C-alpha positions in Angstrom: -3.8 -21.2 -26.8 -0.4 -21.8 -25.5 0.6 -25.5 -26.3 0.8 -27.8 -23.1 4.5 -28.4 -22.0 5.4 -32.2 -22.0 7.9 -34.1 -20.1 10.4 -35.7 -22.2 10.7 -39.5 -22.3 13.6 -41.2 -20.2 15.5 -41.7 -23.7 15.1 -38.1 -24.7 16.4 -36.8 -21.5 19.6 -39.1 -21.9 20.3 -37.9 -25.3 20.0 -34.5 -24.0 22.3 -34.9 -21.2 24.5 -36.8 -23.2 24.9 -33.7 -25.3 25.7 -31.3 -22.7 29.3 -29.9 -23.2 29.4 -26.6 -21.1 28.0 -24.9 -17.8 25.9 -22.7 -20.7 24.5 -25.9 -22.0 23.6 -27.0 -18.4 21.8 -23.9 -17.6 19.6 -23.9 -21.0 18.9 -27.2 -20.0 17.7 -26.6 -16.6 15.5 -23.8 -18.2 14.0 -26.4 -20.5 12.9 -28.4 -17.4 11.0 -25.6 -15.6 7.8 -25.4 -17.5 7.2 -29.2 -18.0 7.8 -30.1 -14.4 5.4 -27.3 -13.2 3.0 -28.7 -16.1 3.2 -32.4 -14.7 2.7 -30.9 -11.1 -0.2 -28.9 -12.0 -1.9 -32.2 -13.9 -1.1 -34.4 -11.0 -2.9 -31.6 -8.7 -6.0 -31.5 -10.8 -6.0 -35.4 -10.7 -5.9 -35.6 -7.0 -8.6 -32.9 -6.7 -11.1 -34.7 -8.9 -10.0 -38.1 -7.8 -9.4 -39.7 -11.4 -6.3 -39.5 -13.8 -6.8 -37.7 -17.3 -8.8 -40.0 -19.4 -10.1 -42.0 -16.6 -13.5 -41.2 -16.8 -14.4 -44.7 -15.8 -13.0 -44.0 -12.3 -14.7 -40.6 -12.0 -16.6 -40.1 -8.7 -19.3 -37.2 -8.4 -20.3 -34.8 -11.0 -17.1 -32.4 -11.5 -14.7 -32.8 -14.4 -11.9 -31.3 -16.4 -12.6 -28.1 -18.2 -9.6 -27.4 -20.4 -6.9 -25.1 -19.6 -6.1 -21.5 -19.4 -2.9 -19.8 -20.6 -0.4 -18.3 -18.1 3.1 -16.9 -18.2 5.1 -17.4 -15.0 8.3 -15.4 -14.5 11.0 -17.7 -12.7 14.7 -17.2 -12.2 15.3 -19.5 -15.0 13.3 -17.3 -17.3 9.7 -17.1 -18.5 7.7 -20.4 -18.3 4.7 -20.8 -20.8 2.2 -22.8 -18.9 -1.6 -23.8 -19.2 -3.4 -23.9 -16.0 -5.8 -27.2 -16.0 -9.7 -25.9 -15.1 -12.5 -27.9 -13.6 -16.1 -27.4 -14.3 -16.9 -26.5 -10.8 -14.2 -23.8 -10.6 -13.1 -25.1 -7.5 -9.5 -26.2 -8.2 -6.7 -24.1 -6.6 -3.3 -25.0 -7.5 -0.6 -25.0 -5.1 2.7 -25.2 -7.3 1.6 -22.0 -9.2 -1.3 -20.1 -6.9 -3.8 -18.1 -8.9 -2.9 -14.7 -9.5 0.9 -15.2 -9.3 2.8 -14.4 -12.2 6.4 -13.9 -10.8 8.1 -16.5 -8.4 9.2 -15.6 -4.9 12.8 -15.5 -5.5 12.5 -13.3 -8.3 10.4 -10.8 -6.3 13.4 -10.8 -3.7 15.5 -9.8 -6.6 13.4 -7.1 -7.6 12.7 -5.7 -4.0 16.8 -5.8 -3.4 17.4 -4.0 -6.6 14.9 -1.4 -5.9 16.0 -1.0 -2.5 19.5 -0.2 -4.1 18.0 2.7 -6.1 17.8 1.1 -9.5 15.4 2.4 -11.8 12.5 0.3 -13.4 14.1 0.4 -16.7 17.3 -0.7 -14.9 15.7 -3.8 -13.0 14.0 -4.7 -16.2 17.3 -4.5 -18.2 19.0 -6.8 -15.6 16.4 -9.3 -15.6 16.1 -9.4 -19.3 19.9 -10.0 -19.6 20.0 -12.6 -16.9 16.7 -14.4 -16.9 14.9 -13.1 -20.2 12.3 -11.8 -18.0 10.4 -8.5 -18.7 9.1 -6.8 -15.7 7.1 -3.6 -16.3 6.9 -0.4 -13.8 3.5 -1.4 -12.6 4.9 -5.0 -12.1 7.8 -3.5 -9.8 5.2 -1.1 -7.9 3.2 -4.1 -7.1 5.9 -6.3 -6.1 7.4 -3.5 -3.6 3.9 -3.1 -2.3 4.4 -6.5 -0.8 6.6 -4.7 1.9 4.0 -2.4 3.0 2.7 -4.5 5.9 6.4 -5.2 6.9 6.9 -1.2 7.0 3.8 -0.8 9.0 5.0 -3.3 11.4 8.6 -1.8 11.8 7.3 1.6 12.2 5.2 0.3 15.3 7.5 -2.2 16.6 8.4 -1.8 20.5 11.6 0.0 21.1 14.0 0.1 24.1 13.1 2.0 27.3 16.2 4.2 27.2 18.4 5.6 24.5 21.6 7.1 25.4 21.6 9.6 22.3 19.1 10.1 19.8 19.9 12.2 16.3 17.1 13.6 14.5 17.5 15.0 10.9 15.6 15.3 7.8 16.0 15.1 4.0 13.8 16.8 1.3 12.3 15.2 -1.8 9.9 16.2 -4.5 6.5 14.3 -4.1 3.3 14.6 -6.1 0.6 15.5 -3.8 -2.9 16.3 -5.0 -2.0 16.8 -8.5 0.9 19.1 -7.7 4.7 18.9 -6.7 5.4 19.8 -3.3 8.7 19.4 -1.1 8.4 17.0 1.6 10.7 16.2 4.2 11.5 12.9 5.5 12.4 12.9 9.1 14.7 10.2 10.6 15.5 9.4 14.1 18.8 7.5 14.8 19.2 6.2 18.3 22.3 4.9 20.4 21.4 2.0 22.4 22.6 1.5 25.8 24.8 -1.2 24.6 26.2 1.3 22.0 24.4 0.3 18.9 22.8 2.3 16.3 19.1 1.7 15.6 16.9 3.5 13.2 13.6 4.3 15.4 11.7 5.5 12.6 10.9 7.5 9.5 8.4 10.1 9.1 7.2 12.1 6.2 6.0 15.6 6.9 5.5 19.0 5.0 5.9 21.5 7.6 7.7 21.5 11.0 6.2 22.6 14.3 5.7 21.7 17.9 2.7 19.9 17.3 4.0 18.0 14.5 7.2 16.9 17.0 5.0 16.1 19.7 3.2 13.6 17.5 6.3 12.0 16.7 7.7 11.9 20.3 4.5 10.7 21.6 4.7 7.9 19.2 8.1 7.1 20.5 6.8 7.1 24.0 3.6 5.0 23.2 6.2 2.4 21.6 8.3 1.9 25.0 10.8 4.9 24.9 10.6 6.5 28.5 14.1 8.2 28.5 16.4 9.9 25.9 19.5 11.2 27.6 20.8 13.5 24.9 18.8 14.4 21.9 21.0 16.0 18.8 19.3 17.9 16.3 19.6 20.9 13.9 17.7 23.8 15.1 14.2 22.4 13.9 11.3 24.5 14.3 9.1 23.8 17.4 11.3 20.9 18.5 12.6 22.4 21.9 8.9 23.1 23.1 8.0 19.7 22.1 10.9 17.5 23.7 10.5 19.9 27.1 6.9 18.7 26.9 7.3 15.0 26.5 10.8 14.4 27.6 11.5 17.0 30.1 14.7 15.7 31.3 16.4 15.1 27.9 19.3 17.3 26.9 19.1 19.1 23.8 22.3 19.6 21.8 22.0 21.5 18.2 24.5 20.5 15.8 27.5 22.8 16.0 28.5 21.9 12.3 25.0 22.8 11.1 25.4 26.2 12.8 28.6 26.8 11.8 27.5 26.3 8.2 24.3 28.6 8.5 27.0 31.2 9.7 29.5 31.0 6.8 26.9 31.0 4.0 26.1 34.6 4.6 30.0 35.6 5.0 31.5 37.0 1.8 34.1 34.8 0.5 37.2 36.9 1.1 36.5 36.9 5.0 34.8 33.2 5.3 38.1 31.2 5.9 38.9 33.9 8.7 35.5 33.8 10.2 35.6 29.9 10.1 38.7 29.9 11.9 37.5 32.2 14.7 34.3 30.4 15.1 36.3 27.3 15.7 37.7 28.9 18.6 34.3 28.8 20.1 33.4 25.1 19.6 36.9 23.7 20.7 37.1 25.9 24.0 37.8 23.7 27.0 34.9 25.2 28.7 31.6 26.8 28.4 32.6 30.0 29.9 35.9 30.1 27.7 33.7 29.3 24.6 31.3 32.1 25.7 34.4 34.6 26.1 35.5 33.4 22.7 32.1 34.3 21.0 32.5 37.9 22.3 35.9 38.0 20.9 34.6 36.8 17.4 31.7 39.4 17.6 34.0 42.3 18.6 36.6 41.0 15.8 33.9 41.1 13.1 31.4 43.7 13.9 30.1 44.0 10.3 28.9 40.5 10.8 27.0 40.9 14.1 23.5 40.0 12.6 24.8 36.6 11.3 26.6 35.9 14.5 23.7 36.9 16.8 22.2 33.4 16.4 25.0 32.0 18.5 24.0 34.1 21.3 20.4 33.4 21.1 20.8 29.7 20.6 23.7 29.4 23.3 21.8 27.0 25.7 21.3 24.6 22.9 24.5 25.0 21.4 26.7 24.6 24.5 25.3 21.5 26.2 28.3 19.3 25.0 30.7 21.4 27.3 29.7 19.5 30.2 30.8 16.2 28.9 34.1 14.5 28.5 36.0 14.7 25.3 34.9 11.0 24.3 31.3 11.9 24.5 31.5 15.5 23.1 32.9 14.0 19.8 29.7 12.1 19.1 27.1 14.9 20.4 28.4 18.2 19.0 27.6 17.1 15.5 25.0 14.9 13.8 27.4 13.2 11.6 26.1 10.0 12.7 22.9 10.4 11.0 24.5 12.3 8.1 26.4 9.3 7.4 22.9 7.5 7.2 21.5 10.3 5.2 24.3 9.8 2.5 23.2 6.1 2.1 19.7 7.5 1.7 20.7 9.9 -1.0 22.6 7.3 -3.0 19.2 5.3 -3.5 17.1 8.0 -4.1 19.3 10.2 -6.4 17.7 8.4 -9.4 14.1 9.5 -8.5 13.8 13.2 -9.1 9.8 13.2 -8.1 8.1 10.4 -6.1 4.8 9.7 -7.0 3.4 9.7 -3.5 4.5 9.4 0.1 4.3 5.8 0.0 6.7 5.4 -2.7 9.3 7.4 -0.9 8.8 5.5 2.2 9.4 2.1 0.7 12.6 3.2 -0.8 13.9 4.8 2.6 12.7 1.6 4.5 14.5 -0.9 2.3 17.6 1.4 2.3 17.4 1.5 6.0 17.3 -2.2 6.3 20.3 -2.7 4.0 22.4 -0.2 6.0 21.1 -1.7 9.3 22.9 -5.0 8.5 26.4 -3.6 9.0 25.7 -2.1 12.3 26.8 -5.2 14.3 29.5 -3.4 16.5 29.0 -0.8 19.1 30.4 2.8 18.4 33.9 3.2 19.0 35.4 3.4 22.6 31.9 2.5 24.0 33.2 0.9 27.3 34.9 4.4 28.1 31.7 6.3 27.4 29.8 4.1 29.4 31.8 4.6 32.4 31.6 8.3 32.1 27.6 8.1 31.4 27.5 6.3 34.7 29.0 9.1 36.7 27.2 11.8 34.8 23.8 9.8 35.1 24.0 7.8 38.3 20.2 7.2 38.4 20.7 5.3 35.2 23.7 3.2 36.4 21.6 0.0 36.8 20.3 0.6 33.1 23.9 0.2 31.7 25.1 -2.6 34.1 21.7 -4.6 33.3 22.4 -4.2 29.7 
């Protein structure tokens, strides 16, 4: 049985305080106080519960009484505290200072969740807590602690959204996840919205194995249920079935397929010797002053590189999705012809997930992405650059939405 920690006498504390010479001595002294103080409060709670002091049987009221102690190790930010929890014969005593089944203090849990959200491995987390606080934290304990955020994730994923978003960027990241005894590749799809005030907001994170119109309709219907009645412009990366889904749920939304992704997808098939020349030629298309000139430049590129006609064909096939940005002024073009805004977010996700090669299940992946999303979102306090000018242009392009911008 763990010996019961005891409070020192006044004289003993005086002698210890007098012997403190450095900040390290003070910290060590504070650590030594934790267990005795907690133990003293536990005993006081038991006295209040029973109605009589320890060894005061003459004052006892009722049939309940003390029934020994049970050992417990509490992990605190001052280190591990070895306690003995008092018990009563009726098993009715519920400690308040150290609740039942709690073995780690709240501020330590917050530190574990914060480190987990930064992408630290269980070994790194344990090493840090061991070095600083002398606490051991196992992989199962990290999992148990981080599971406490699951209700927050569900609440966040179902929270009400704004009625209108000016721009929404949709992109996905692929991860290895264990599923039904095998390792599969799953995609985490993220939607980043730009509000009418120009601020970024992550609308949600969805884990899926396969794209398709049905999958996208489910996500878009979810957005609608959460209050999104209109999205002016949706920027994507040629996702299978997305065009049909958004036309069904948000028929007035303009789709802009990411030009940068289109260029990359074209160049990956071009031999190295011609890649720079083709890249320069493609630039003539998306930097053209108008859609008409852009289409003419596409024809020139096709004529100049007939040997790559099969790779350039997708530009013609997807032209209605690639050319939407031409109708907007340069300030808006710059923020919609590429999904750079969400790719910057994805880089932050990659930073925190790079230490995990295989996730044990979808929930583990969702927890890490959610924590990373919350961390990144803290920095989005300002609207995107030049938002005042962009709003003035949007009010002309979308006069029916003018009141939305004015009232924002």
